N, CA, C and O atoms as a GROMACS GRO file, in nm:
protein
  500
    1MET      N    1  -0.095  -0.430  -1.668
    1MET     CA    2  -0.094  -0.363  -1.795
    1MET      C    3  -0.206  -0.260  -1.791
    1MET      O    4  -0.321  -0.293  -1.762
    2ASN      N    5  -0.173  -0.133  -1.822
    2ASN     CA    6  -0.277  -0.031  -1.815
    2ASN      C    7  -0.365  -0.037  -1.939
    2ASN      O    8  -0.335  -0.110  -2.033
    3ASN      N    9  -0.472   0.038  -1.939
    3ASN     CA   10  -0.575   0.032  -2.043
    3ASN      C   11  -0.519   0.070  -2.180
    3ASN      O   12  -0.551   0.004  -2.278
    4ASN      N   13  -0.435   0.175  -2.189
    4ASN     CA   14  -0.379   0.218  -2.317
    4ASN      C   15  -0.285   0.113  -2.373
    4ASN      O   16  -0.286   0.088  -2.494
    5THR      N   17  -0.205   0.051  -2.288
    5THR     CA   18  -0.112  -0.052  -2.334
    5THR      C   19  -0.190  -0.171  -2.387
    5THR      O   20  -0.153  -0.228  -2.489
    6GLY      N   21  -0.298  -0.208  -2.320
    6GLY     CA   22  -0.382  -0.319  -2.365
    6GLY      C   23  -0.445  -0.291  -2.500
    6GLY      O   24  -0.449  -0.378  -2.587
    7LYS      N   25  -0.494  -0.168  -2.518
    7LYS     CA   26  -0.555  -0.130  -2.646
    7LYS      C   27  -0.450  -0.130  -2.757
    7LYS      O   28  -0.478  -0.174  -2.869
    8THR      N   29  -0.331  -0.082  -2.726
    8THR     CA   30  -0.223  -0.078  -2.826
    8THR      C   31  -0.183  -0.219  -2.865
    8THR      O   32  -0.165  -0.248  -2.984
    9ALA      N   33  -0.169  -0.308  -2.766
    9ALA     CA   34  -0.131  -0.446  -2.795
    9ALA      C   35  -0.239  -0.514  -2.879
    9ALA      O   36  -0.206  -0.587  -2.973
   10LEU      N   37  -0.366  -0.491  -2.846
   10LEU     CA   38  -0.476  -0.551  -2.922
   10LEU      C   39  -0.476  -0.499  -3.066
   10LEU      O   40  -0.495  -0.576  -3.160
   11ALA      N   41  -0.454  -0.369  -3.083
   11ALA     CA   42  -0.450  -0.311  -3.217
   11ALA      C   43  -0.333  -0.369  -3.297
   11ALA      O   44  -0.347  -0.398  -3.416
   12LEU      N   45  -0.218  -0.386  -3.231
   12LEU     CA   46  -0.101  -0.442  -3.298
   12LEU      C   47  -0.129  -0.586  -3.342
   12LEU      O   48  -0.101  -0.623  -3.456
   13LEU      N   49  -0.185  -0.666  -3.251
   13LEU     CA   50  -0.215  -0.806  -3.285
   13LEU      C   51  -0.319  -0.814  -3.396
   13LEU      O   52  -0.308  -0.898  -3.485
   14THR      N   53  -0.420  -0.728  -3.391
   14THR     CA   54  -0.523  -0.727  -3.495
   14THR      C   55  -0.461  -0.691  -3.630
   14THR      O   56  -0.492  -0.753  -3.731
   15GLY      N   57  -0.375  -0.591  -3.630
   15GLY     CA   58  -0.307  -0.550  -3.753
   15GLY      C   59  -0.218  -0.660  -3.809
   15GLY      O   60  -0.216  -0.685  -3.929
   16LEU      N   61  -0.145  -0.725  -3.719
   16LEU     CA   62  -0.060  -0.836  -3.763
   16LEU      C   63  -0.143  -0.949  -3.822
   16LEU      O   64  -0.107  -1.007  -3.924
   17ALA      N   65  -0.253  -0.980  -3.756
   17ALA     CA   66  -0.340  -1.088  -3.804
   17ALA      C   67  -0.398  -1.054  -3.941
   17ALA      O   68  -0.399  -1.137  -4.032
   18ALA      N   69  -0.446  -0.931  -3.955
   18ALA     CA   70  -0.504  -0.889  -4.083
   18ALA      C   71  -0.398  -0.891  -4.193
   18ALA      O   72  -0.424  -0.938  -4.304
   19GLY      N   73  -0.280  -0.839  -4.162
   19GLY     CA   74  -0.172  -0.836  -4.261
   19GLY      C   75  -0.130  -0.976  -4.301
   19GLY      O   76  -0.109  -1.005  -4.419
   20ALA      N   77  -0.116  -1.063  -4.202
   20ALA     CA   78  -0.076  -1.201  -4.232
   20ALA      C   79  -0.183  -1.270  -4.317
   20ALA      O   80  -0.151  -1.340  -4.413
   21ALA      N   81  -0.309  -1.251  -4.280
   21ALA     CA   82  -0.418  -1.316  -4.354
   21ALA      C   83  -0.422  -1.266  -4.499
   21ALA      O   84  -0.434  -1.346  -4.591
   22LEU      N   85  -0.411  -1.135  -4.518
   22LEU     CA   86  -0.412  -1.081  -4.655
   22LEU      C   87  -0.292  -1.128  -4.735
   22LEU      O   88  -0.303  -1.162  -4.852
   23GLY      N   89  -0.176  -1.130  -4.670
   23GLY     CA   90  -0.055  -1.176  -4.739
   23GLY      C   91  -0.068  -1.321  -4.782
   23GLY      O   92  -0.026  -1.357  -4.892
   24ILE      N   93  -0.124  -1.402  -4.696
   24ILE     CA   94  -0.139  -1.544  -4.729
   24ILE      C   95  -0.244  -1.564  -4.838
   24ILE      O   96  -0.225  -1.642  -4.931
   25LEU      N   97  -0.357  -1.491  -4.824
   25LEU     CA   98  -0.465  -1.509  -4.921
   25LEU      C   99  -0.425  -1.465  -5.063
   25LEU      O  100  -0.471  -1.524  -5.161
   26PHE      N  101  -0.340  -1.364  -5.073
   26PHE     CA  102  -0.302  -1.315  -5.205
   26PHE      C  103  -0.172  -1.375  -5.256
   26PHE      O  104  -0.124  -1.338  -5.363
   27ALA      N  105  -0.114  -1.466  -5.182
   27ALA     CA  106   0.009  -1.532  -5.227
   27ALA      C  107  -0.026  -1.637  -5.333
   27ALA      O  108  -0.133  -1.698  -5.327
   28PRO      N  109   0.064  -1.657  -5.429
   28PRO     CA  110   0.036  -1.755  -5.536
   28PRO      C  111   0.064  -1.898  -5.486
   28PRO      O  112   0.169  -1.956  -5.516
   29ARG      N  113  -0.032  -1.955  -5.409
   29ARG     CA  114  -0.018  -2.092  -5.358
   29ARG      C  115  -0.147  -2.168  -5.385
   29ARG      O  116  -0.250  -2.111  -5.422
   30SER      N  117  -0.137  -2.298  -5.366
   30SER     CA  118  -0.257  -2.380  -5.380
   30SER      C  119  -0.345  -2.361  -5.257
   30SER      O  120  -0.301  -2.304  -5.158
   31GLY      N  121  -0.469  -2.408  -5.263
   31GLY     CA  122  -0.563  -2.396  -5.151
   31GLY      C  123  -0.512  -2.465  -5.025
   31GLY      O  124  -0.523  -2.410  -4.915
   32LYS      N  125  -0.456  -2.586  -5.041
   32LYS     CA  126  -0.406  -2.660  -4.924
   32LYS      C  127  -0.289  -2.586  -4.862
   32LYS      O  128  -0.281  -2.573  -4.740
   33GLU      N  129  -0.196  -2.537  -4.945
   33GLU     CA  130  -0.082  -2.462  -4.892
   33GLU      C  131  -0.129  -2.337  -4.819
   33GLU      O  132  -0.076  -2.302  -4.714
   34THR      N  133  -0.228  -2.270  -4.875
   34THR     CA  134  -0.281  -2.148  -4.813
   34THR      C  135  -0.345  -2.180  -4.678
   34THR      O  136  -0.322  -2.109  -4.580
   35ARG      N  137  -0.426  -2.288  -4.675
   35ARG     CA  138  -0.488  -2.327  -4.548
   35ARG      C  139  -0.383  -2.364  -4.443
   35ARG      O  140  -0.394  -2.327  -4.326
   36ASP      N  141  -0.282  -2.437  -4.487
   36ASP     CA  142  -0.174  -2.475  -4.394
   36ASP      C  143  -0.101  -2.351  -4.342
   36ASP      O  144  -0.068  -2.342  -4.224
   37ALA      N  145  -0.076  -2.257  -4.432
   37ALA     CA  146  -0.008  -2.134  -4.392
   37ALA      C  147  -0.094  -2.054  -4.294
   37ALA      O  148  -0.043  -2.001  -4.196
   38ILE      N  149  -0.225  -2.046  -4.321
   38ILE     CA  150  -0.316  -1.975  -4.230
   38ILE      C  151  -0.317  -2.043  -4.094
   38ILE      O  152  -0.310  -1.978  -3.990
   39ARG      N  153  -0.326  -2.177  -4.096
   39ARG     CA  154  -0.326  -2.253  -3.971
   39ARG      C  155  -0.196  -2.228  -3.894
   39ARG      O  156  -0.198  -2.206  -3.773
   40SER      N  157  -0.085  -2.232  -3.964
   40SER     CA  158   0.046  -2.211  -3.900
   40SER      C  159   0.056  -2.071  -3.840
   40SER      O  160   0.101  -2.054  -3.727
   41LYS      N  161   0.014  -1.972  -3.918
   41LYS     CA  162   0.018  -1.834  -3.866
   41LYS      C  163  -0.076  -1.818  -3.747
   41LYS      O  164  -0.043  -1.751  -3.650
   42GLY      N  165  -0.192  -1.881  -3.755
   42GLY     CA  166  -0.287  -1.876  -3.643
   42GLY      C  167  -0.227  -1.937  -3.518
   42GLY      O  168  -0.242  -1.882  -3.408
   43GLU      N  169  -0.159  -2.050  -3.533
   43GLU     CA  170  -0.095  -2.115  -3.418
   43GLU      C  171   0.016  -2.026  -3.361
   43GLU      O  172   0.030  -2.013  -3.240
   44ASP      N  173   0.096  -1.966  -3.452
   44ASP     CA  174   0.202  -1.875  -3.406
   44ASP      C  175   0.143  -1.758  -3.328
   44ASP      O  176   0.194  -1.720  -3.223
   45MET      N  177   0.035  -1.701  -3.382
   45MET     CA  178  -0.028  -1.587  -3.315
   45MET      C  179  -0.088  -1.628  -3.181
   45MET      O  180  -0.081  -1.553  -3.084
   46LYS      N  181  -0.146  -1.750  -3.175
   46LYS     CA  182  -0.202  -1.798  -3.049
   46LYS      C  183  -0.090  -1.814  -2.946
   46LYS      O  184  -0.106  -1.774  -2.830
   47GLU      N  185   0.023  -1.872  -2.988
   47GLU     CA  186   0.136  -1.887  -2.896
   47GLU      C  187   0.185  -1.750  -2.848
   47GLU      O  188   0.214  -1.732  -2.730
   48ASP      N  189   0.195  -1.656  -2.942
   48ASP     CA  190   0.239  -1.521  -2.905
   48ASP      C  191   0.141  -1.457  -2.807
   48ASP      O  192   0.182  -1.395  -2.709
   49LEU      N  193   0.011  -1.472  -2.834
   49LEU     CA  194  -0.090  -1.417  -2.746
   49LEU      C  195  -0.084  -1.484  -2.608
   49LEU      O  196  -0.096  -1.416  -2.506
   50ASP      N  197  -0.066  -1.616  -2.606
   50ASP     CA  198  -0.054  -1.688  -2.478
   50ASP      C  199   0.066  -1.636  -2.398
   50ASP      O  200   0.057  -1.618  -2.276
   51GLU      N  201   0.178  -1.612  -2.467
   51GLU     CA  202   0.297  -1.559  -2.399
   51GLU      C  203   0.269  -1.420  -2.342
   51GLU      O  204   0.308  -1.390  -2.229
   52ARG      N  205   0.202  -1.337  -2.420
   52ARG     CA  206   0.170  -1.202  -2.373
   52ARG      C  207   0.073  -1.205  -2.255
   52ARG      O  208   0.086  -1.126  -2.161
   53ILE      N  209  -0.023  -1.296  -2.260
   53ILE     CA  210  -0.117  -1.310  -2.148
   53ILE      C  211  -0.042  -1.354  -2.023
   53ILE      O  212  -0.065  -1.301  -1.914
   54GLU      N  213   0.048  -1.451  -2.039
   54GLU     CA  214   0.126  -1.498  -1.923
   54GLU      C  215   0.214  -1.385  -1.868
   54GLU      O  216   0.227  -1.370  -1.747
   55GLN      N  217   0.274  -1.307  -1.959
   55GLN     CA  218   0.355  -1.194  -1.914
   55GLN      C  219   0.269  -1.092  -1.840
   55GLN      O  220   0.310  -1.039  -1.737
   56ALA      N  221   0.149  -1.066  -1.891
   56ALA     CA  222   0.058  -0.972  -1.824
   56ALA      C  223   0.019  -1.025  -1.687
   56ALA      O  224   0.009  -0.948  -1.591
   57ARG      N  225  -0.004  -1.156  -1.677
   57ARG     CA  226  -0.038  -1.216  -1.546
   57ARG      C  227   0.077  -1.197  -1.448
   57ARG      O  228   0.055  -1.163  -1.332
   58LYS      N  229   0.200  -1.220  -1.495
   58LYS     CA  230   0.316  -1.203  -1.407
   58LYS      C  231   0.329  -1.058  -1.362
   58LYS      O  232   0.355  -1.031  -1.245
   59GLU      N  233   0.310  -0.965  -1.455
   59GLU     CA  234   0.318  -0.823  -1.420
   59GLU      C  235   0.208  -0.786  -1.322
   59GLU      O  236   0.232  -0.709  -1.229
   60TRP      N  237   0.088  -0.840  -1.341
   60TRP     CA  238  -0.022  -0.813  -1.249
   60TRP      C  239   0.010  -0.869  -1.111
   60TRP      O  240  -0.016  -0.806  -1.009
   61SER      N  241   0.068  -0.988  -1.109
   61SER     CA  242   0.104  -1.049  -0.982
   61SER      C  243   0.209  -0.965  -0.909
   61SER      O  244   0.200  -0.944  -0.788
   62LYS      N  245   0.307  -0.915  -0.984
   62LYS     CA  246   0.409  -0.827  -0.924
   62LYS      C  247   0.344  -0.700  -0.870
   62LYS      O  248   0.374  -0.656  -0.759
   63ALA      N  249   0.254  -0.642  -0.949
   63ALA     CA  250   0.187  -0.518  -0.907
   63ALA      C  251   0.105  -0.543  -0.781
   63ALA      O  252   0.104  -0.459  -0.690
   64LYS      N  253   0.034  -0.656  -0.775
   64LYS     CA  254  -0.043  -0.689  -0.655
   64LYS      C  255   0.049  -0.702  -0.535
   64LYS      O  256   0.017  -0.656  -0.426
   65GLY      N  257   0.164  -0.766  -0.556
   65GLY     CA  258   0.261  -0.780  -0.447
   65GLY      C  259   0.311  -0.646  -0.398
   65GLY      O  260   0.324  -0.623  -0.278
   66LYS      N  261   0.339  -0.556  -0.493
   66LYS     CA  262   0.386  -0.423  -0.455
   66LYS      C  263   0.277  -0.346  -0.380
   66LYS      O  264   0.306  -0.275  -0.284
   67MET      N  265   0.152  -0.360  -0.425
   67MET     CA  266   0.042  -0.292  -0.356
   67MET      C  267   0.025  -0.348  -0.215
   67MET      O  268   0.000  -0.274  -0.120
   68ALA      N  269   0.039  -0.480  -0.203
   68ALA     CA  270   0.027  -0.542  -0.071
   68ALA      C  271   0.140  -0.495   0.019
   68ALA      O  272   0.119  -0.467   0.138
   69ASP      N  273   0.262  -0.485  -0.037
   69ASP     CA  274   0.376  -0.434   0.041
   69ASP      C  275   0.349  -0.291   0.086
   69ASP      O  276   0.375  -0.256   0.201
   70ALA      N  277   0.298  -0.208  -0.006
   70ALA     CA  278   0.270  -0.069   0.030
   70ALA      C  279   0.164  -0.062   0.138
   70ALA      O  280   0.176   0.016   0.232
   71ALA      N  281   0.060  -0.143   0.126
   71ALA     CA  282  -0.044  -0.144   0.229
   71ALA      C  283   0.012  -0.194   0.361
   71ALA      O  284  -0.021  -0.142   0.468
   72SER      N  285   0.098  -0.294   0.353
   72SER     CA  286   0.158  -0.349   0.475
   72SER      C  287   0.248  -0.245   0.539
   72SER      O  288   0.247  -0.229   0.661
   73MET      N  289   0.327  -0.176   0.459
   73MET     CA  290   0.414  -0.072   0.515
   73MET      C  291   0.329   0.035   0.580
   73MET      O  292   0.362   0.082   0.689
   74THR      N  293   0.224   0.074   0.517
   74THR     CA  294   0.137   0.176   0.574
   74THR      C  295   0.078   0.127   0.706
   74THR      O  296   0.071   0.202   0.803
   75LYS      N  297   0.037   0.003   0.708
   75LYS     CA  298  -0.018  -0.055   0.830
   75LYS      C  299   0.088  -0.055   0.939
   75LYS      O  300   0.061  -0.019   1.054
   76ASP      N  301   0.209  -0.096   0.903
   76ASP     CA  302   0.319  -0.098   1.000
   76ASP      C  303   0.351   0.043   1.049
   76ASP      O  304   0.376   0.065   1.168
   77GLU      N  305   0.351   0.138   0.956
   77GLU     CA  306   0.379   0.277   0.995
   77GLU      C  307   0.271   0.330   1.089
   77GLU      O  308   0.302   0.398   1.187
   78VAL      N  309   0.146   0.299   1.059
   78VAL     CA  310   0.037   0.343   1.146
   78VAL      C  311   0.050   0.277   1.282
   78VAL      O  312   0.031   0.343   1.385
   79SER      N  313   0.082   0.150   1.284
   79SER     CA  314   0.099   0.078   1.410
   79SER      C  315   0.213   0.141   1.491
   79SER      O  316   0.201   0.159   1.613
   80GLU      N  317   0.322   0.173   1.424
   80GLU     CA  318   0.436   0.236   1.492
   80GLU      C  319   0.396   0.373   1.547
   80GLU      O  320   0.433   0.408   1.660
   81LEU      N  321   0.322   0.450   1.469
   81LEU     CA  322   0.277   0.581   1.514
   81LEU      C  323   0.186   0.568   1.636
   81LEU      O  324   0.201   0.643   1.733
   82ILE      N  325   0.093   0.474   1.632
   82ILE     CA  326   0.004   0.454   1.747
   82ILE      C  327   0.085   0.415   1.870
   82ILE      O  328   0.060   0.466   1.979
   83HIS      N  329   0.181   0.326   1.852
   83HIS     CA  330   0.266   0.284   1.964
   83HIS      C  331   0.342   0.404   2.020
   83HIS      O  332   0.352   0.422   2.142
   84HIS      N  333   0.397   0.486   1.930
   84HIS     CA  334   0.472   0.605   1.972
   84HIS      C  335   0.380   0.700   2.050
   84HIS      O  336   0.417   0.749   2.157
   85LEU      N  337   0.262   0.726   1.994
   85LEU     CA  338   0.168   0.817   2.061
   85LEU      C  339   0.122   0.761   2.196
   85LEU      O  340   0.105   0.836   2.292
   86PHE      N  341   0.102   0.630   2.203
   86PHE     CA  342   0.062   0.567   2.329
   86PHE      C  343   0.171   0.588   2.434
   86PHE      O  344   0.143   0.623   2.548
   87ASN      N  345   0.297   0.565   2.393
   87ASN     CA  346   0.409   0.585   2.487
   87ASN      C  347   0.420   0.731   2.530
   87ASN      O  348   0.443   0.760   2.647
   88LYS      N  349   0.403   0.822   2.435
   88LYS     CA  350   0.406   0.965   2.470
   88LYS      C  351   0.292   0.998   2.566
   88LYS      O  352   0.311   1.074   2.661
   89GLY      N  353   0.174   0.941   2.542
   89GLY     CA  354   0.061   0.963   2.631
   89GLY      C  355   0.090   0.911   2.771
   89GLY      O  356   0.057   0.976   2.870
   90LYS      N  357   0.152   0.794   2.779
   90LYS     CA  358   0.188   0.738   2.910
   90LYS      C  359   0.289   0.828   2.980
   90LYS      O  360   0.277   0.854   3.100
   91GLN      N  361   0.388   0.876   2.905
   91GLN     CA  362   0.490   0.965   2.963
   91GLN      C  363   0.424   1.094   3.013
   91GLN      O  364   0.455   1.141   3.123
   92THR      N  365   0.336   1.150   2.933
   92THR     CA  366   0.267   1.273   2.973
   92THR      C  367   0.182   1.248   3.096
   92THR      O  368   0.182   1.330   3.189
   93ALA      N  369   0.109   1.137   3.098
   93ALA     CA  370   0.026   1.105   3.215
   93ALA      C  371   0.112   1.089   3.340
   93ALA      O  372   0.074   1.136   3.447
   94THR      N  373   0.226   1.023   3.326
   94THR     CA  374   0.316   1.004   3.440
   94THR      C  375   0.369   1.138   3.489
   94THR      O  376   0.373   1.164   3.609
   95ARG      N  377   0.409   1.225   3.394
   95ARG     CA  378   0.461   1.357   3.430
   95ARG      C  379   0.353   1.440   3.500
   95ARG      O  380   0.380   1.503   3.602
   96VAL      N  381   0.231   1.439   3.445
   96VAL     CA  382   0.122   1.515   3.506
   96VAL      C  383   0.092   1.460   3.645
   96VAL      O  384   0.069   1.537   3.739
   97LYS      N  385   0.091   1.329   3.658
   97LYS     CA  386   0.066   1.267   3.789
   97LYS      C  387   0.171   1.311   3.890
   97LYS      O  388   0.139   1.343   4.004
   98GLU      N  389   0.298   1.312   3.847
   98GLU     CA  390   0.406   1.356   3.937
   98GLU      C  391   0.390   1.504   3.973
   98GLU      O  392   0.408   1.541   4.089
   99GLU      N  393   0.356   1.587   3.874
   99GLU     CA  394   0.338   1.730   3.901
   99GLU      C  395   0.221   1.754   3.995
   99GLU      O  396   0.229   1.837   4.085
  100VAL      N  397   0.111   1.682   3.973
  100VAL     CA  398  -0.005   1.697   4.061
  100VAL      C  399   0.030   1.650   4.202
  100VAL      O  400  -0.007   1.713   4.300
  101SER      N  401   0.102   1.538   4.210
  101SER     CA  402   0.142   1.486   4.340
  101SER      C  403   0.233   1.585   4.412
  101SER      O  404   0.217   1.609   4.532
  102THR      N  405   0.329   1.642   4.340
  102THR     CA  406   0.420   1.741   4.399
  102THR      C  407   0.342   1.864   4.445
  102THR      O  408   0.362   1.913   4.556
  103ALA      N  409   0.251   1.913   4.360
  103ALA     CA  410   0.170   2.030   4.396
  103ALA      C  411   0.083   1.999   4.517
  103ALA      O  412   0.068   2.083   4.605
  104ALA      N  413   0.025   1.880   4.522
  104ALA     CA  414  -0.059   1.842   4.636
  104ALA      C  415   0.025   1.835   4.764
  104ALA      O  416  -0.020   1.881   4.869
  105ASN      N  417   0.145   1.780   4.756
  105ASN     CA  418   0.234   1.773   4.873
  105ASN      C  419   0.273   1.913   4.919
  105ASN      O  420   0.277   1.942   5.039
  106GLU      N  421   0.304   2.000   4.822
  106GLU     CA  422   0.340   2.138   4.858
  106GLU      C  423   0.222   2.208   4.924
  106GLU      O  424   0.240   2.280   5.022
  107MET      N  425   0.101   2.188   4.871
  107MET     CA  426  -0.018   2.251   4.932
  107MET      C  427  -0.042   2.195   5.072
  107MET      O  428  -0.078   2.268   5.163
  108ALA      N  429  -0.023   2.064   5.087
  108ALA     CA  430  -0.042   2.002   5.219
  108ALA      C  431   0.060   2.057   5.318
  108ALA      O  432   0.025   2.087   5.432
  109ASP      N  433   0.185   2.070   5.276
  109ASP     CA  434   0.289   2.126   5.363
  109ASP      C  435   0.256   2.271   5.399
  109ASP      O  436   0.270   2.312   5.514
  110LYS      N  437   0.212   2.348   5.300
  110LYS     CA  438   0.178   2.488   5.325
  110LYS      C  439   0.059   2.498   5.421
  110LYS      O  440   0.059   2.581   5.512
  111ALA      N  441  -0.042   2.413   5.401
  111ALA     CA  442  -0.158   2.412   5.492
  111ALA      C  443  -0.115   2.374   5.633
  111ALA      O  444  -0.164   2.432   5.730
  112LYS      N  445  -0.025   2.278   5.645
  112LYS     CA  446   0.025   2.235   5.777
  112LYS      C  447   0.099   2.350   5.844
  112LYS      O  448   0.079   2.375   5.963
  113ARG      N  449   0.185   2.420   5.770
  113ARG     CA  450   0.260   2.532   5.827
  113ARG      C  451   0.164   2.644   5.870
  113ARG      O  452   0.180   2.703   5.977
  114THR      N  453   0.065   2.671   5.783
  114THR     CA  454  -0.033   2.774   5.817
  114THR      C  455  -0.110   2.736   5.943
  114THR      O  456  -0.132   2.820   6.030
  115ALA      N  457  -0.150   2.612   5.954
  115ALA     CA  458  -0.223   2.566   6.073
  115ALA      C  459  -0.134   2.577   6.197
  115ALA      O  460  -0.182   2.617   6.304
  116GLU      N  461  -0.007   2.542   6.185
  116GLU     CA  462   0.086   2.551   6.298
  116GLU      C  463   0.105   2.698   6.339
  116GLU      O  464   0.109   2.729   6.458
  117GLU      N  465   0.116   2.787   6.240
  117GLU     CA  466   0.132   2.929   6.272
  117GLU      C  467   0.007   2.983   6.342
  117GLU      O  468   0.018   3.061   6.436
  118GLN      N  469  -0.109   2.941   6.296
  118GLN     CA  470  -0.233   2.987   6.360
  118GLN      C  471  -0.243   2.934   6.504
  118GLN      O  472  -0.291   3.004   6.593
  119GLN      N  473  -0.198   2.811   6.526
  119GLN     CA  474  -0.199   2.756   6.663
  119GLN      C  475  -0.104   2.835   6.753
  119GLN      O  476  -0.138   2.865   6.867
  120ARG      N  477   0.013   2.869   6.702
  120ARG     CA  478   0.108   2.947   6.782
  120ARG      C  479   0.051   3.085   6.812
  120ARG      O  480   0.063   3.137   6.923
  121THR      N  481  -0.012   3.143   6.709
  121THR     CA  482  -0.072   3.275   6.728
  121THR      C  483  -0.186   3.266   6.831
  121THR      O  484  -0.199   3.355   6.915
  122ALA      N  485  -0.264   3.163   6.824
  122ALA     CA  486  -0.377   3.147   6.917
  122ALA      C  487  -0.325   3.125   7.060
  122ALA      O  488  -0.388   3.174   7.153
  123ARG      N  489  -0.218   3.055   7.080
  123ARG     CA  490  -0.162   3.030   7.213
  123ARG      C  491  -0.101   3.158   7.271
  123ARG      O  492  -0.112   3.185   7.391
  124SER      N  493  -0.039   3.235   7.185
  124SER     CA  494   0.025   3.356   7.235
  124SER      C  495  -0.077   3.464   7.268
  124SER      O  496  -0.040   3.559   7.336
  125ASN      N  497  -0.195   3.458   7.228
  125ASN     CA  498  -0.298   3.558   7.259
  125ASN      C  499  -0.368   3.521   7.380
  125ASN      O  500  -0.458   3.592   7.424
   0.00000   0.00000   0.00000
């Protein structure tokens, strides 16, 4: 229950209590009947307040559950993103490793060919 709703509910209950009390006090009844009526209205209002408090507790519990679900979803989404990025990083590392290995093999082959050509040139001179 947000702050404005709580203030409104409190104002409503206060108004009802004041109205009920004034109505009972100014009614043409005996003192005992008036006290009994006040007691009865007080009990009714207490029961109503207890019901509203229980309803507010249930709503708060639901809201906490929804917040926990949202936090959990966010945690799961972050975990999924990290897993995705980790896999992408592994793929990139594998690709770079393969490219470096291929480039190194090509350089080694080129160096070998160059060395062989220089040996042939040296023999022919």
